[in-house]
C-alpha positions in Angstrom: -0.5 25.8 26.3 0.8 27.7 23.1 -0.8 27.5 19.7 2.2 25.7 18.4 2.0 23.0 21.1 -1.6 22.6 20.4 -0.9 21.9 16.7 1.8 19.5 17.7 -0.9 17.6 19.9 -3.1 17.8 16.9 -0.5 16.1 14.5 -1.3 12.7 16.1 -4.9 13.0 14.9 -6.6 12.8 11.5 -4.4 14.3 8.9 -7.5 16.3 7.5 -8.3 17.9 10.7 -4.6 18.7 11.4 -4.2 20.5 8.2 -7.4 22.3 8.9 -6.0 23.5 12.2 -2.7 24.6 10.5 -4.7 26.7 8.0 -6.8 28.2 10.8 -3.6 29.3 12.7 -2.1 30.5 9.5 -5.1 32.7 8.9 -4.5 34.1 12.4 -1.1 35.0 11.5 -2.2 36.6 8.1 -4.8 38.6 10.1 -2.2 40.0 12.2 -0.1 41.1 9.3 -2.9 42.7 7.6 -5.4 44.1 10.3 -4.0 47.5 10.1 -5.2 47.9 6.5 -8.4 50.0 6.0 -9.9 47.3 3.7 -9.0 44.4 6.1 -12.5 43.1 6.8 -13.0 42.8 2.9 -9.8 40.8 2.2 -10.0 37.2 1.4 -7.5 34.4 2.5 -5.8 34.6 -0.9 -5.7 38.5 -0.8 -3.9 38.4 2.6 -1.4 35.9 1.3 -0.6 38.2 -1.5 -0.2 41.2 0.5 2.3 39.5 2.9 4.2 38.2 -0.2 4.4 41.9 -1.6 5.6 43.2 1.8 8.3 40.6 2.1 9.6 41.1 -1.4 9.6 44.9 -1.2 11.6 44.8 2.1 14.1 42.3 0.9 17.0 42.8 -1.5 17.4 38.9 -1.9 15.3 36.3 -3.3 13.1 34.6 -0.5 12.6 30.9 -1.0 10.0 30.8 1.5 7.7 32.9 -0.8 6.9 29.6 -2.7 5.8 28.1 0.7 3.2 31.0 0.8 1.9 29.9 -2.6 1.4 26.5 -1.2 -0.5 27.9 1.8 -3.2 29.0 -0.8 -3.3 25.5 -2.1 -3.6 24.1 1.3 -6.6 26.2 2.1 -8.4 24.7 -1.0 -7.7 21.2 0.5 -9.0 22.3 4.0 -12.2 23.7 2.4 -12.8 20.1 1.0 -12.2 18.7 4.5 -14.8 21.3 6.2 -17.3 21.3 3.3 -17.0 17.7 1.9 -15.4 15.8 4.7 -12.7 14.8 2.4 -9.8 12.7 3.7 -6.3 13.9 3.4 -3.3 11.7 3.1 -0.3 11.6 5.5 1.9 12.9 2.8 -0.3 15.9 2.3 -0.1 16.7 6.0 3.6 16.3 5.8 3.8 18.9 3.2 1.6 21.3 4.7 3.6 21.3 8.1 6.7 21.8 6.0 5.2 24.9 4.3 3.7 26.1 7.6 7.0 26.1 9.3 8.7 27.9 6.5 6.1 30.8 6.6 6.5 31.0 10.3 10.2 31.4 9.8 10.0 34.1 7.4 7.4 36.0 9.3 9.4 35.6 12.7 5.9 34.6 14.4 7.3 31.7 16.5 10.4 30.9 18.5 13.0 28.4 17.0 12.3 26.1 20.1 8.4 25.9 18.9 9.2 25.6 15.4 11.5 22.7 16.1 8.9 20.9 18.1 6.6 21.5 14.8 9.2 20.4 12.6 9.6 16.9 14.4 6.1 16.3 13.3 7.5 15.9 10.0 9.6 13.1 11.2 6.5 11.7 13.0 4.7 11.7 9.6 7.7 10.2 7.8 7.8 7.5 10.3 4.0 6.7 10.0 4.3 6.6 6.2 7.3 4.0 6.7 5.3 1.9 9.1 2.3 2.0 6.8 4.5 0.9 3.9 6.1 -1.7 5.9 2.6 -3.1 7.0 1.5 -3.1 3.6 4.5 -5.0 2.4 4.2 -7.5 5.3 0.6 -8.0 4.3 1.5 -8.5 0.7 4.3 -11.0 1.7 1.7 -12.9 3.8 -0.7 -13.3 1.1 2.0 -14.3 -1.3 3.3 -16.9 1.2 -0.4 -18.2 1.7 -0.7 -18.6 -2.2 2.7 -20.4 -2.5 1.8 -22.8 0.3 -1.6 -23.5 -1.4 0.1 -23.8 -4.6 2.6 -26.4 -3.0 -0.3 -28.3 -1.4 -1.9 -28.7 -4.7 1.3 -29.7 -6.6 1.9 -32.2 -3.9 -1.6 -33.7 -4.3 -1.1 -33.8 -8.0 2.1 -35.5 -7.6 0.7 -38.1 -5.3 -2.0 -38.7 -7.8 0.5 -39.2 -10.6 2.6 -41.5 -8.4 -0.5 -43.7 -7.9 -1.4 -43.8 -11.4 2.3 -44.7 -12.3 2.3 -47.4 -9.8 -1.1 -48.7 -11.1 0.3 -48.8 -14.7 3.4 -50.8 -13.6 1.2 -53.2 -11.8 -0.9 -53.6 -14.8 2.0 -54.2 -17.0 3.4 -56.7 -14.8 -0.1 -58.5 -15.0 0.0 -58.4 -18.7 3.4 -59.7 -18.8 2.4 -62.5 -16.7 -0.7 -63.3 -18.8 1.6 -63.3 -22.0 3.8 -65.8 -20.3 1.1 -67.9 -19.4 -0.3 -68.1 -23.0 3.3 -68.7 -24.2 3.6 -71.7 -21.6 0.3 -73.2 -22.7 0.9 -72.8 -26.3 4.3 -74.5 -25.8 2.7 -77.4 -23.7 0.0 -77.8 -26.3 -2.7 -77.2 -23.6 -4.6 -74.6 -25.6 -7.9 -75.5 -24.8 -10.6 -73.2 -26.3 -12.0 -72.0 -23.1 -8.6 -71.3 -21.5 -7.3 -69.3 -24.2 -10.3 -67.4 -24.5 -10.2 -66.5 -20.8 -6.7 -65.5 -21.0 -7.2 -63.4 -24.0 -10.0 -61.7 -22.4 -8.0 -60.9 -19.4 -5.1 -59.7 -21.7 -7.3 -57.4 -23.6 -8.9 -56.0 -20.3 -5.3 -55.2 -19.0 -4.5 -53.5 -22.2 -7.5 -51.5 -21.9 -6.5 -50.4 -18.3 -3.0 -49.4 -19.5 
């Protein structure tokens, strides 16, 4: 199994561990480029990146866009140090960006075949698909929560409307009772049957109904 194939297999793992693997292989490539130098053993990772950058620019009469990818490789190294020493988690977006820079550097150094790099480039699409899937799942989760809240609010509103309907119905019934009581009082007054006890009872009944309304 080639080193590139191992990286492709690792792309399905934790983003932080995957970027550490990319950085480790990149260091191997930089070592191959600088091993012949007398001061090789004293060179840091950043020193090796700068030496390779200088060689590329010196040997080319045109601007090399991939030079910027080498600068990014140095930043990736800082990220992987945090993964190694602090067990820091990296995002899928960071893994995708690191893969893109790695492929660019491999292309400019000519250290991998087009077929191998194509396999690694496909991991970019895999990260993209994973990001889209994650976003869709988060959106679905949000939609479900909003639907639950709407259903809960609708149920509460339905209960409040039913309570209001019952109150209105009771009010109508009380108004009908009051109307009937007033009618009875009017009939008694008209017939001259207004005994003290009867009137008192009806007035108390009317007052009670008014209080309820």
